[in-house]
Each structure stands twice: as C-alpha cells, then as structure tokens.
C-alpha positions as CSV (number, residue, x, y, z in Angstrom):
1,X,96.9,193.9,-158.6
2,X,98.2,197.4,-159.0
3,X,100.8,197.8,-161.7
4,X,104.0,199.4,-160.7
5,X,103.4,198.7,-157.0
6,X,105.7,196.4,-155.0
7,X,104.4,192.9,-154.1
8,X,104.0,193.9,-150.5
9,X,101.7,196.8,-151.6
10,X,99.6,194.4,-153.6
11,X,99.0,191.9,-150.7
12,X,95.3,191.4,-150.4
13,X,94.6,193.4,-153.5
14,X,92.4,191.4,-155.8
15,X,92.8,191.6,-159.5
16,X,90.6,194.4,-160.9
17,X,87.1,193.2,-161.8
18,X,87.1,191.9,-165.4
19,X,90.9,191.8,-165.6
20,X,92.2,189.0,-167.9
21,X,94.0,186.4,-165.7
22,X,95.4,184.8,-168.9
23,X,96.9,188.1,-169.9
24,X,98.4,188.6,-166.5
25,X,100.0,185.1,-166.6
26,X,101.2,185.7,-170.2
27,X,103.1,188.7,-168.9
28,X,104.3,187.2,-165.6
29,X,105.5,183.8,-166.7
30,X,108.1,185.2,-169.3
31,X,109.4,187.7,-166.7
32,X,109.9,184.8,-164.2
33,X,111.5,182.8,-166.9
34,X,113.9,185.7,-167.7
35,X,114.8,186.0,-164.0
36,X,115.7,182.3,-163.8
37,X,117.5,182.3,-167.2
38,X,119.6,185.3,-166.3
39,X,120.5,184.0,-162.9
40,X,121.6,180.6,-164.3
41,X,123.6,182.3,-167.1
42,X,125.5,184.3,-164.5
43,X,126.3,181.3,-162.3
44,X,129.5,179.4,-163.2
45,X,129.2,175.6,-163.5
46,X,125.4,175.3,-163.8
47,X,123.5,174.6,-167.0
48,X,121.6,177.3,-168.7
49,X,117.8,177.2,-168.2
50,X,117.3,175.5,-171.6
51,X,120.1,173.0,-170.9
52,X,118.6,172.3,-167.5
53,X,115.2,171.6,-169.0
54,X,116.7,169.3,-171.6
55,X,118.8,167.5,-169.0
56,X,115.7,167.1,-166.8
57,X,113.8,165.5,-169.8
58,X,116.7,163.1,-170.4
59,X,116.7,162.2,-166.6
60,X,113.0,161.4,-166.9
61,X,113.6,158.9,-169.7
62,X,113.6,160.7,-173.0
63,X,116.8,159.6,-174.8
64,X,116.3,160.6,-178.5
65,X,116.5,164.1,-180.0
66,X,113.1,163.7,-181.7
67,X,111.5,162.9,-178.3
68,X,113.3,165.7,-176.6
69,X,112.2,168.2,-179.3
70,X,108.6,167.0,-179.1
71,X,108.6,167.3,-175.3
72,X,110.1,170.7,-175.3
73,X,108.1,171.8,-178.3
74,X,111.3,172.9,-180.1
75,X,112.9,172.2,-183.5
76,X,115.3,169.2,-183.5
77,X,118.1,171.6,-184.6
78,X,117.5,173.7,-181.5
79,X,117.6,170.6,-179.2
80,X,120.7,169.4,-181.1
81,X,122.5,172.7,-180.3
82,X,121.6,172.4,-176.6
83,X,122.9,168.8,-176.6
84,X,126.1,169.9,-178.3
85,X,126.8,172.4,-175.5
86,X,125.9,169.8,-172.9
87,X,128.2,167.3,-174.6
88,X,131.0,169.8,-174.7
89,X,130.6,170.2,-170.9
90,X,130.7,166.4,-170.5
91,X,127.1,166.4,-169.2
92,X,125.7,164.0,-171.9
93,X,126.9,161.0,-173.7
94,X,125.9,160.1,-177.2
95,X,125.8,156.5,-178.5
96,X,124.2,154.7,-181.4
97,X,120.7,153.5,-180.4
98,X,120.9,149.7,-179.9
99,X,117.5,149.2,-181.6
100,X,118.0,151.6,-184.5
101,X,121.5,152.5,-185.5
102,X,120.3,155.5,-187.5
103,X,119.3,157.2,-184.2
104,X,121.4,158.5,-181.4
105,X,120.8,157.6,-177.8
106,X,121.6,160.4,-175.4
107,X,122.0,159.9,-171.7
108,X,123.3,161.9,-168.7
109,X,126.9,161.3,-167.6
110,X,127.7,161.3,-163.8
111,X,128.8,164.9,-164.4
112,X,125.5,165.6,-166.1
113,X,123.5,164.3,-163.1
114,X,125.7,166.5,-160.9
115,X,125.1,169.5,-163.1
116,X,121.3,168.8,-163.1
117,X,121.3,168.7,-159.3
118,X,123.4,172.0,-159.1
119,X,121.0,173.7,-161.5
120,X,117.9,172.5,-159.7
121,X,119.4,173.6,-156.3
122,X,120.4,177.0,-157.7
123,X,116.9,177.5,-159.3
124,X,115.3,176.7,-155.9
125,X,117.5,179.1,-154.1
126,X,116.7,181.9,-156.6
127,X,113.0,181.2,-156.3
128,X,113.3,181.3,-152.5
129,X,115.1,184.6,-152.8
130,X,112.3,186.0,-154.9
131,X,109.7,184.8,-152.4
132,X,111.7,186.3,-149.5
133,X,111.6,189.7,-151.3
134,X,107.8,189.2,-151.7
135,X,107.3,189.0,-148.0
136,X,103.6,188.2,-148.2
137,X,101.6,185.1,-147.2
138,X,103.4,182.1,-148.9
139,X,100.5,179.8,-148.2
140,X,98.4,181.7,-150.7
141,X,101.3,181.5,-153.2
142,X,101.5,177.7,-152.6
143,X,97.8,177.4,-153.3
144,X,98.2,179.4,-156.6
145,X,101.1,177.2,-157.7
146,X,99.1,174.0,-156.9
147,X,96.1,175.3,-158.9
148,X,98.2,176.5,-161.8
149,X,100.0,173.1,-161.9
150,X,96.7,171.3,-161.9
151,X,95.5,173.5,-164.8
152,X,98.6,172.8,-166.8
153,X,98.4,169.1,-166.1
154,X,94.8,169.0,-167.2
155,X,95.6,170.9,-170.4
156,X,98.5,168.5,-171.1
157,X,96.1,165.5,-170.6
158,X,93.3,166.9,-172.7
159,X,92.7,165.4,-176.2
160,X,94.3,167.6,-178.9
161,X,90.9,168.7,-180.3
162,X,89.9,170.1,-176.9
163,X,93.2,172.1,-176.7
164,X,92.6,173.9,-180.0
165,X,89.2,175.2,-179.0
166,X,89.3,178.9,-178.1
167,X,87.2,180.2,-175.3
168,X,86.4,183.5,-173.7
169,X,89.3,185.0,-171.7
170,X,89.4,183.9,-168.0
171,X,88.3,186.9,-166.1
172,X,88.7,187.8,-162.4
173,X,85.4,187.6,-160.6
174,X,83.4,190.8,-160.3
175,X,83.3,192.3,-156.8
176,X,79.5,192.2,-156.8
177,X,79.3,188.5,-157.7
178,X,81.9,187.3,-155.2
179,X,84.6,184.7,-155.8
180,X,82.3,181.7,-156.4
C-alpha cells in the first residue's frame, strides 16, 4: 500500500514486505471509526455512533448498565451518560429490575428500535459510499472483512490468558517467500 495514494492507485499493490499489518489496521480502524462517527453526528434524527453501539447491545439482550459497560469495555459512568442522552431522545426506558430492585433494567422503546434501524441504515449507506469511492474489486474487500471478522471472533472466544500473550507483529509476506 502506497501512503498518500488513492485507493484506486493502490489496487493490486501488496503491502511492502515486512510491513506491520497490525500497525496498518491500528491506523485504519480509527480513521474509519471517525468517518462513521462524524457522518452520524451530522445526520439529524440518528443516534451517535456510541449511542448506536449501546442501543445495539441492548437490542441483543444486555439490559443492565454493568453488562453494557463490560461489553463495550467502558466505564459505567460513560455508559450512563450515553443512556441519559438516549433516554432524553425517548430511545430507552428505565425500570427497576424485577429480580434486583437495586439495579436498573434498560430496554429499547419503539422509538429506540426505529432509531437503531435508522442508524444502521445510515451507517450502511455511508459504508457503501466509501466503497463506491474506492472503485476497486469489492470481492477482495469482502474476503478481507470476512477474515478480519473471524480473527476478532477467535480473539473474543480465546481464554483470557491467551489474549494477554504478546507475540511478534504480524508481517506482510516477503515477496521471495510468496503468500503461503
């Protein structure tokens, strides 16, 4: 990948031998996150990216602040602030937990489900726009997304002791050795 070049100019350009794939991802993922966050923040009536992610977690069955904070790897106070904003929009309802009255049970309101759908739809449209600008072979991108998703899923499923282990950086294959 040639820095500073457009995506079209980089089609078919392999990462330089010995380049650190992890470093490339560490630079790319926050940029992509910023693109989506900025786009959502500019769109009226859709949740922010953080709100969208918390609404999604609620939709998948997490209904307590502590569970949401653990799933999002955030402090409970940060999740509470996100929930406060979502509550102000009418997207979440708060009720005492029927099993433990010291805890609060949060759930999506019908407006919250609608906001979640709007946010997902807008995010998909923005990603589609980015891919249209790319103009390269999308089947290769789909393969990368699939492989990256599998890597993240494997990491999430790994026992904690395996996660902590540090290993040598993932390097792009040398041209002389080939891809395998």
